[in-house]
C-alpha positions in Angstrom: -48.0 80.5 82.8 -47.4 84.2 82.4 -44.2 83.6 84.6 -42.5 86.6 82.3 -46.0 87.9 81.1 -45.4 92.2 79.8 -41.8 91.4 80.2 -39.5 92.3 77.6 -36.7 90.5 77.2 -33.5 90.6 75.1 -31.7 87.0 73.8 -28.5 87.8 72.1 -27.3 84.7 69.9 -31.5 84.2 69.4 -31.7 82.9 66.2 -30.1 79.2 66.9 -29.5 76.8 69.3 -29.4 77.8 73.3 -30.9 81.2 72.3 -33.9 80.4 70.3 -34.9 77.6 72.5 -34.6 80.7 75.5 -36.8 83.1 73.3 -39.4 80.4 72.5 -39.9 79.7 75.9 -40.0 83.1 77.0 -42.3 83.8 75.0 -44.5 81.4 76.0 -44.5 82.7 79.4 -45.6 85.8 78.3 -42.7 88.0 77.5 -41.6 90.3 74.6 -38.6 89.2 72.7 -35.5 91.1 70.9 -33.8 88.5 69.1 -30.2 89.6 68.7 -28.0 87.9 66.3 -25.7 88.0 63.2 -27.6 85.1 61.0 -30.7 88.0 59.6 -32.4 84.7 58.0 -32.4 82.3 60.8 -33.5 85.4 63.0 -36.5 86.2 60.8 -37.6 82.5 61.1 -37.4 82.9 65.3 -39.9 86.1 65.0 -41.9 83.9 63.2 -42.3 81.1 65.9 -42.8 84.2 68.6 -45.2 85.6 67.2 -47.3 83.0 66.3 -47.1 82.3 70.5 -49.1 85.8 70.1 -46.5 88.1 71.5 -45.0 91.1 70.1 -41.2 90.0 68.6 -38.0 92.0 66.7 -35.3 90.6 65.3 -32.0 93.0 65.1 -29.0 91.9 63.7 -26.5 93.0 66.2 -22.3 91.8 66.3 -22.3 92.3 70.2 -18.5 92.3 69.9 -19.1 96.2 68.2 -20.1 98.4 71.2 -21.5 101.3 69.1 -23.3 98.5 67.5 -24.6 97.2 70.5 -25.7 101.0 71.8 -27.7 101.5 68.8 -29.6 98.2 69.1 -30.1 98.9 73.1 -31.6 102.6 71.5 -33.9 100.6 69.0 -35.5 98.4 71.7 -36.2 101.1 74.2 -37.5 103.1 70.7 -39.8 100.0 69.7 -40.8 98.1 73.6 -40.8 100.9 75.7 -38.3 99.1 78.6 -35.8 96.2 79.0 -37.0 94.1 82.1 -34.1 90.8 81.3 -31.2 90.8 79.3 -29.7 86.9 78.5 -26.1 87.1 77.4 -26.2 83.7 75.4 -24.3 84.8 72.1 -21.2 83.0 72.0 -18.5 81.4 69.4 -16.0 78.2 69.2 -12.6 78.6 67.5 -10.8 75.5 68.9 -6.9 74.4 68.8 -4.8 73.6 70.9 -2.3 76.0 72.6 0.8 75.5 70.6 -1.6 75.9 67.3 -4.2 78.6 68.6 -3.5 81.7 66.2 -3.7 85.4 68.1 -6.2 86.1 65.8 -8.0 83.1 67.0 -8.0 83.8 70.7 -9.0 87.5 70.0 -12.2 86.8 68.2 -13.3 84.5 71.0 -12.5 86.9 73.6 -14.5 89.7 71.7 -17.6 87.9 71.2 -18.2 85.6 74.3 -16.1 88.0 76.9 -16.1 91.9 75.2 -19.3 91.1 73.7 -21.1 90.3 77.5 -19.7 93.6 78.5 -20.6 95.4 75.8 -24.1 94.2 76.4 -24.7 94.5 79.8 -23.1 97.9 80.2 -25.7 99.4 77.7 -28.6 98.0 79.0 -27.9 98.5 83.0 -28.3 102.1 83.4 -32.0 101.8 81.8 -32.2 98.8 84.4 -31.1 101.1 87.4 -33.2 103.6 85.8 -36.4 102.1 86.9 -35.0 99.6 89.7 -35.6 96.4 88.2 -33.8 94.0 86.1 -32.7 90.6 85.5 -29.4 89.4 83.4 -28.3 86.3 82.8 -25.2 84.7 81.2 -23.9 81.7 79.3 -21.1 80.5 80.8 -19.7 77.1 80.5 -18.8 73.8 82.7 -15.9 74.1 81.0 -14.5 77.5 82.5 -14.7 75.4 85.8 -13.1 72.2 85.0 -11.2 73.5 81.8 -11.0 71.6 78.6 -8.6 70.3 76.0 -8.1 72.6 73.0 -10.4 75.6 74.2 -7.6 78.1 76.2 -10.0 80.9 74.4 -13.2 79.5 75.3 -12.0 78.7 78.7 -11.1 81.7 79.1 -13.5 83.6 78.0 -16.7 81.4 80.1 -14.2 82.0 83.1 -14.1 85.8 82.6 -17.9 85.8 82.4 -17.9 84.0 86.0 -16.1 86.5 87.5 -18.2 89.7 85.5 -20.9 87.9 87.1 -19.7 88.1 90.6 -18.6 91.6 90.2 -21.9 93.0 88.9 -24.0 91.0 91.1 -22.4 93.3 93.8 -22.6 96.5 92.3 -25.7 96.2 90.6 -28.3 93.8 93.4 -28.4 97.0 95.2 -30.4 98.7 92.6 -32.4 96.0 91.9 -30.9 94.1 89.5 -29.7 90.3 89.6 -27.4 89.0 88.1 -26.6 85.1 87.5 -24.7 82.9 84.9 -25.3 79.8 83.9 -22.6 77.2 83.3 -24.3 74.2 80.6 -22.3 70.8 80.1 -22.5 69.2 76.9 -25.8 70.4 75.0 -26.8 68.9 71.7 -27.1 71.8 69.4 -25.3 73.1 66.0 -22.4 74.4 67.7 -21.3 70.7 68.5 -22.1 69.6 64.9 -19.0 69.0 63.9 -17.9 67.0 66.7 -16.4 63.7 65.6 -18.8 60.8 66.6 -15.8 59.2 69.0 -15.7 62.1 70.5 -19.2 62.7 71.1 -19.6 59.4 72.9 -16.7 60.2 75.0 -18.9 63.6 75.7 -21.7 61.3 76.3 -20.4 58.8 78.4 -19.0 61.5 81.2 -22.7 61.9 82.1 -24.3 59.8 84.3 -27.6 59.9 82.0 -25.5 59.3 79.5 -27.0 62.0 77.2 -26.3 65.1 76.4 -28.6 67.8 77.4 -31.3 70.0 75.5 -31.1 73.2 74.6 -34.6 73.7 76.1 -33.1 72.0 79.6 -30.7 75.0 79.7 -33.7 77.6 78.5 -35.7 76.2 81.5 -32.7 77.4 84.1 -32.3 80.9 82.1 -36.5 81.5 82.6 -36.2 80.7 86.3 -33.3 83.3 87.0 -35.1 85.8 84.7 -38.3 84.9 86.5 -39.8 86.7 89.7 -39.0 83.7 91.4 -35.3 84.3 91.3 -35.8 87.8 93.5 -32.9 86.9 96.1 -30.7 84.7 93.8 -27.8 86.8 92.5 -24.6 86.4 91.7 -24.6 82.8 91.5 -23.1 80.5 88.7 -25.6 77.2 88.2 -24.3 74.4 86.4 -26.7 72.2 83.4 -24.5 69.7 83.0 -26.0 66.5 84.2 -24.0 66.1 86.8 -20.8 65.7 84.6 -17.3 66.3 85.5 -15.3 67.6 82.5 
């Protein structure tokens, strides 16, 4: 269909799960892809898939919590691709524990990647979008940011913060031709939930009317819409992709 034909998209956390599915979906729609991740081997595998689709794709090893590394990666993307049309702030981690058991390191690590990482990437990319008067920024929040979740103080705080930043940036950047939106996935079948016990997984499925987990591809399709020109008048939105679940 070519809904992103000749666009250049940065996808953070693009080596696995939703990020990988998004990279493939965007490539199918004609986008050239910069995959950012810390997992080089898996990132290289994704690049092979994207090139096979017929688009330009390059992997960059980037820890989004490191502002200097992010700035260097943005400069490299500009040199390699010449522009940045889309930023998908998808990278995220889990370090779950209840409040009384959570360490300061667990809290800080999740906030550094999930929240500060989004700040670092958006701040580094925005000037280039402003210069061209065009941009699509989409960030991964979560339904737990809206409803809370047991044992996830750090993760919920980071994802709620993303919603707040989305609202602010949509106001600041909207007048410059840039839309900023967030997607709030529910229970999605990815590697991230692979360690969840079966009984808890069963309870998660039962909270969804369809009695199943969502797929990474279903989230990627929403990213695609928000990254496309079809969503030109969607700004500051938070779209839940949770099958109607109430967490």
